[in-house]
N, C-alpha and C positions, 0 to 999 in steps of 0.2 A: 553854555556848558563850561564848568570850571575845568582848568587844565591841571593835570597831575605832573609834579616834578619829582621824579624818582632819582635819588642820589646813591650811586653804587661806588662805595669806597674801595672795593676790591681788596688787595692785600696791603692796606694802609689804615691808619698810621702806625708808628712803632710803639707809642706810649699812651697810657691813660690820660696824661696831661694834654697831649696833642688831640686825642679823641674828644676830650671835654671841650676844648676850644672849638673844634669843628661842630660839635653838637649845638653849642650856643649860637653859632652863626647859621645853623641849618633849621632851627625850630620855627617853622612857618606853616601856616594853613596851606593845605593841598600838597605839602611835601611829604614824601616817604623816604626815610633814611635806611640804607642797607649797609651797616657796618659789618666787619668780621664778627664771627660768633662770640669771641671773647669780650666784645664791647656791648653786647646786647643788654645785660643787666644795667650797666652804666647808662646806656641810652634810654632805657625804660624809665629811669629816675630823672634824667635830665630833660627829656622832651615833654613839653606841655601841649604843643599844637600839632606837631608832626606825627605822622604814622611811623611805625617801626617795622622793618622787614629783615629777613635773613637772606644771605646770598645763595643758599643751597639747602637741600634737605635730602635725607635718605628715605628709602621707601619702606623700610621695616621699622617697627616701633621699639624693639629691644632685641638683644642677642649678641652673638660673637662677631661684631662688625667694628673692629678697631678703627678709631678715628672718625666714625660717622656720627651724625646728629639727627635725631628723629623729629617728627612733627610735634609730638607732645612736649619734647624738650624745648623746642623753639617757642611754643605757646607759653610754657611756664617761665621762659626767660623774657617774655614781654612782646615777642614778635606777633604781628597780625598778618603780615604779608610774607611771601617768599618768591625769590627769583628761581625759575626753573628753565633749564635749557640754554643758559647764556652761552654765547659763541665761544667763550674761553673754556667753559666746561666741555663743550663738544670737541673743541680742538685739542686741548692739552690733556684731558682726562678721558677722551674717546667715548663720551656719552652718546649713546645711540638714541634714536627716536623711541625705541622700546623701553629703554631705561627711563627716559624723560616721561613717558606715559605712566610708568609705575610710580614715579615721584609725584606727578600731578594727582594721581588717584589717592595716594597716601595723604598728601597735603589737604586736599578737599575733604576727605573723610574726617580729618582732625579739626577742620574748621578754619584752616589758613586760607587766605586769599592769594591766588596764584597770579604772578605776572610771568607769562610764558614768552620766552625770547625765540624769535625765528629770524632767519636772514640768509641771503644767498652769498656765496663766495665770489671772488673776482672772475673766475673762469666762466661761471654761469652768467654773471652780469654782462660780460663782454659779448654774449650772444644776443643781448637785447632784453628789454623790459618784459616782453611776452614770456621768454624762457625763465626769467626770474620769478614771474608770477606762478608758472607751473611748478617751480622748485618749492616756493613757499606753500602753495596749495597742498603739495605732497607732504611737506613737513607737518602742516596742521592736521592733515588726515591721519597720519601716523601718531602724532603726539597726543591727539584728542580722541583716539579710538576708544569707543565704548565709555566715554566720559560725558556725563550730563552735569552742567554747571550753569548758573545764571549770571554770575558776575566776574567771569574770567577777563583779565586784562592781557593784551598781547603787546610786546615791545618788538617793533620791527628794527632789526639790526642789519643794515647793509655791511657785511663783514669787511669788505674792502675799504670801507670808510672809517672803521674804528681805529683810533689811536694813530691815524696817519696824517691828521690835519686836513684831509680831503673830505669835504662834506658833500653829501648827495645833493642832487638838484631838488630843491624844495617841492617843486610842482610834481616831479616824478615820485618823490617820497609820499606826497599827499595822495597820488593815484594809487600807490601800493597800499597805503593805509586804508583807503576806501575799499580796495579789493579785499583786503583782509577782513575789514568790517562786514562786508557782504557775506563772506564765508561764515563768519561767526554768527551772523544774524539768521541766515537762511538754512545753513547746514547744521548748525549747532544750537539754534533756537535761543541765542543770547539776545535779548530784546534791545539792550542799550550797550553795544560793544564799545570798548575804549581801546584805541591803538596808539601807542606811544612811538615816537621816533627815537632811535638809539644809536645814531651814527656819532660822529665827532661833534658834540654840541658844546658851544661856548657862548659867551656874551655877544660875540660879533654876529652869530648866525641864528641864535635861538628864535628871534622874532620872525625870521623868514619861514620857519617851520610851523610854529604854533599859530601863525596867522591863518592857516588852512583849517577849515571846520573838520576835515577828515582826521586830522592829527589831534589826539586827545591829551597830548602832553609830551614830555621828553624824559629819556633815561640818560642821565648825565654821569660820565665817568670821571676822568682826570680833573675836569674843571670843578668838581664838587669838593676837591681837596684844597683849593685855594680860596681863602675866605673873601678876598677882594673880588675875584672872578665870580664866585658864587653869589655874592651880594648884588653884582651887576645883573646876573641872570634872574634872580628872584625879583629884582626891581622891575624888570621888563615884562614879567608874567603877572 
């Protein structure tokens, strides 16, 4: 099974020139690039092999919602994928599971492929893996309430490991990915679920995670902005 490499640029880079350089180094098979909205048309024209995704979406298609971007706008800009429920959206923008559920429904209805992000905070993880699984199961139940979809991808983000340089134990990550995959398969009838690892991924640890069959790929943050580091990651997958 091929592995997915999802590259989340977050609020980077500052210029079209920098974005152009990053795109040229990111254009590889099995890669999905998630640039800021403003760079979607550029990415559509530059990428020949990679998939293209957006970092967020609004749940309405039109109306008085200043600053928001709809599913149809994303599709018309070239995006085929969208991240929903990223830990930073939940933390900084107070996105609830109910909001995330509405976004997923809108995205699926429009034809976008969703990568849903779930993950436990440090206070939950300190209580052990069993409690972390309960937390994730509840997130999935709320986020996917009354949603039927065949090809949803989930990115598991251990929140306490993101941007800290602390990577999760690969075996525990694989166990969590397998747990999520079972929920997707048996509760949500997704026949071939893919679960990505989205902790602090870099060239030093990526092989430790993708070596497990339960982990279908990686969601890369900061390392995707360094062309040398990105090259090392792509070479290993």
